[in-house]
TORNULO-899278 format. One record per atom (N, C-alpha, C, O): residue in three letters; x, y, z. Coordinates in nm, 4 decimals. Atoms other than C-alpha are relative to their C-alpha. Layout:
   aa        px        py        pz
  ALA         X         Y         Z
...
END
This chain:
   aa        px        py        pz
  UNK    0.0590   -0.1217    0.0558
  UNK   -1.1000   -8.5870   -7.4152
  UNK   -0.1253   -0.0359   -0.0792
  UNK   -0.1295   -0.1370   -0.1492
  UNK    0.1219    0.0231    0.0771
  UNK   -1.4472   -8.5629   -7.5593
  UNK    0.0168    0.0563   -0.1407
  UNK    0.1040    0.1399   -0.1645
  UNK   -0.0098   -0.0468    0.1381
  UNK   -1.5036   -8.5053   -7.9307
  UNK   -0.0318    0.1488   -0.0093
  UNK    0.0232    0.2192   -0.0940
  UNK    0.0359   -0.1418    0.0034
  UNK   -1.6612   -8.1662   -7.8555
  UNK    0.1215    0.0868    0.0333
  UNK    0.1413    0.1926   -0.0264
  UNK   -0.1193   -0.0765   -0.0373
  UNK   -1.3401   -8.0481   -7.6902
  UNK    0.0996    0.0027   -0.1153
  UNK    0.1650    0.1045   -0.1383
  UNK   -0.0903    0.0038    0.1166
  UNK   -1.1380   -8.1604   -7.9950
  UNK   -0.0468    0.0968   -0.1080
  UNK    0.0354    0.1622   -0.1722
  UNK    0.0535   -0.0915    0.1014
  UNK   -1.3707   -7.9623   -8.2252
  UNK    0.0309    0.1447    0.0380
  UNK    0.0717    0.2244   -0.0465
  UNK   -0.0293   -0.1359   -0.0463
  UNK   -1.3302   -7.6482   -8.0127
  UNK    0.1483    0.0309   -0.0170
  UNK    0.1854    0.1399   -0.0604
  UNK   -0.1443   -0.0180    0.0132
  UNK   -0.9525   -7.6975   -8.0080
  UNK    0.0380    0.0246   -0.1460
  UNK    0.1223    0.1093   -0.1754
  UNK   -0.0276   -0.0175    0.1427
  UNK   -0.9497   -7.7300   -8.3878
  UNK   -0.0389    0.1385   -0.0482
  UNK    0.0341    0.2002   -0.1257
  UNK    0.0454   -0.1339    0.0400
  UNK   -1.1488   -7.4083   -8.4307
  UNK    0.0971    0.1065    0.0495
  UNK    0.1280    0.2012   -0.0229
  UNK   -0.0953   -0.0960   -0.0559
  UNK   -0.9083   -7.2211   -8.2023
  UNK    0.1295    0.0001   -0.0811
  UNK    0.1854    0.1060   -0.1094
  UNK   -0.1236    0.0099    0.0784
  UNK   -0.6074   -7.3511   -8.3993
  UNK   -0.0168    0.0662   -0.1367
  UNK    0.0720    0.1378   -0.1829
  UNK    0.0246   -0.0593    0.1320
  UNK   -0.7636   -7.2499   -8.7328
  UNK   -0.0065    0.1529    0.0101
  UNK    0.0523    0.2233   -0.0720
  UNK    0.0091   -0.1459   -0.0183
  UNK   -0.8505   -6.9004   -8.6039
  UNK    0.1377    0.0591    0.0277
  UNK    0.1717    0.1650   -0.0251
  UNK   -0.1347   -0.0476   -0.0314
  UNK   -0.4996   -6.8609   -8.4630
  UNK    0.0870    0.0026   -0.1255
  UNK    0.1649    0.0957   -0.1457
  UNK   -0.0791    0.0068    0.1233
  UNK   -0.3473   -6.9680   -8.7965
  UNK   -0.0356    0.1148   -0.0930
  UNK    0.0524    0.1777   -0.1517
  UNK    0.0452   -0.1090    0.0879
  UNK   -0.5594   -6.7168   -8.9907
  UNK    0.0473    0.1352    0.0537
  UNK    0.0963    0.2188   -0.0221
  UNK   -0.0440   -0.1268   -0.0591
  UNK   -0.4831   -6.4338   -8.7463
  UNK    0.1509    0.0161   -0.0137
  UNK    0.2005    0.1262   -0.0377
  UNK   -0.1459   -0.0046    0.0133
  UNK   -0.1139   -6.5233   -8.7580
  UNK    0.0413    0.0416   -0.1406
  UNK    0.1330    0.1217   -0.1585
  UNK   -0.0316   -0.0366    0.1382
  UNK   -0.1102   -6.5009   -9.1368
  UNK   -0.0312    0.1468   -0.0266
  UNK    0.0466    0.2159   -0.0924
  UNK    0.0371   -0.1403    0.0203
  UNK   -0.2933   -6.1655   -9.1323
  UNK    0.1008    0.0924    0.0677
  UNK    0.1403    0.1941    0.0107
  UNK   -0.0967   -0.0821   -0.0733
  UNK   -0.0542   -6.0266   -8.8697
  UNK    0.1335    0.0013   -0.0742
  UNK    0.1986    0.1054   -0.0836
  UNK   -0.1267    0.0084    0.0730
  UNK    0.2469   -6.1498   -9.0696
  UNK   -0.0044    0.0854   -0.1260
  UNK    0.0922    0.1544   -0.1584
  UNK    0.0153   -0.0795    0.1223
  UNK    0.1135   -5.9900   -9.3894
  UNK    0.0000    0.1491    0.0323
  UNK    0.0603    0.2283   -0.0400
  UNK    0.0034   -0.1411   -0.0410
  UNK    0.0427   -5.6614   -9.2075
  UNK    0.1399    0.0460    0.0379
  UNK    0.1802    0.1574    0.0046
  UNK   -0.1380   -0.0334   -0.0395
  UNK    0.3951   -5.6683   -9.0599
  UNK    0.0861    0.0219   -0.1238
  UNK    0.1629    0.1180   -0.1289
  UNK   -0.0780   -0.0162    0.1236
  UNK    0.5479   -5.7171   -9.4067
  UNK   -0.0375    0.1298   -0.0699
  UNK    0.0501    0.2009   -0.1192
  UNK    0.0434   -0.1230    0.0660
  UNK    0.3376   -5.4324   -9.5475
  UNK    0.0590    0.1230    0.0685
  UNK    0.1024    0.2171    0.0021
  UNK   -0.0560   -0.1133   -0.0741
  UNK    0.4538   -5.1975   -9.2720
  UNK    0.1501    0.0100   -0.0252
  UNK    0.2028    0.1198   -0.0432
  UNK   -0.1447   -0.0004    0.0226
  UNK    0.8179   -5.3014   -9.3213
  UNK    0.0339    0.0488   -0.1401
  UNK    0.1409    0.1055   -0.1622
  UNK   -0.0235   -0.0433    0.1377
  UNK    0.7842   -5.2313   -9.6943
  UNK   -0.0419    0.1454   -0.0211
  UNK   -0.0293    0.1979   -0.1318
  UNK    0.0301   -0.1411    0.0077
  UNK    0.6621   -4.8788   -9.6174
  UNK   -0.1448    0.0321   -0.0307
  UNK   -0.1800    0.1488   -0.0480
  UNK    0.1405   -0.0252    0.0287
  UNK    0.2916   -4.9241   -9.6838
  UNK   -0.0863   -0.0429    0.1162
  UNK   -0.0358   -0.0782    0.2227
  UNK    0.0928    0.0487   -0.1006
  UNK   -0.0188   -5.0127   -9.4879
  UNK   -0.0940   -0.0996   -0.0655
  UNK   -0.0941   -0.1140   -0.1878
  UNK    0.0941    0.0963    0.0542
  UNK   -0.2867   -5.2771   -9.5274
  UNK   -0.1048    0.0672   -0.0884
  UNK   -0.1668    0.0018   -0.1723
  UNK    0.1059   -0.0692    0.0723
  UNK   -0.5172   -5.0099   -9.6694
  UNK    0.0536    0.0731   -0.1241
  UNK   -0.0198    0.1460   -0.1907
  UNK   -0.0566   -0.0584    0.1211
  UNK   -0.2791   -4.8989   -9.9440
  UNK    0.0513    0.1421    0.0179
  UNK    0.1134    0.1970   -0.0731
  UNK   -0.0466   -0.1354   -0.0242
  UNK   -0.2063   -4.5603   -9.7849
  UNK    0.1364   -0.0011    0.0671
  UNK    0.2010   -0.1056    0.0747
  UNK   -0.1277   -0.0096   -0.0701
  UNK    0.1009   -4.4397   -9.6002
  UNK   -0.0196    0.0917    0.1203
  UNK   -0.0189    0.2141    0.1069
  UNK    0.0317   -0.0777   -0.1194
  UNK    0.0320   -4.3312   -9.2414
  UNK    0.1211    0.0797    0.0467
  UNK    0.1086    0.1964    0.0837
  UNK   -0.1200   -0.0671   -0.0513
  UNK    0.3902   -4.2474   -9.1451
  UNK    0.0548    0.0975   -0.1037
  UNK    0.1556    0.1636   -0.0790
END
């Protein structure tokens, strides 16, 4: 593997980790009856 491919792979992993955390936080907010924006859609 070239170093450039490793850098791209690292960026993808970091983006996936950040998106995963945001999705998990949004899921918890919905389960607790709120939304990410502080309102209550349902």
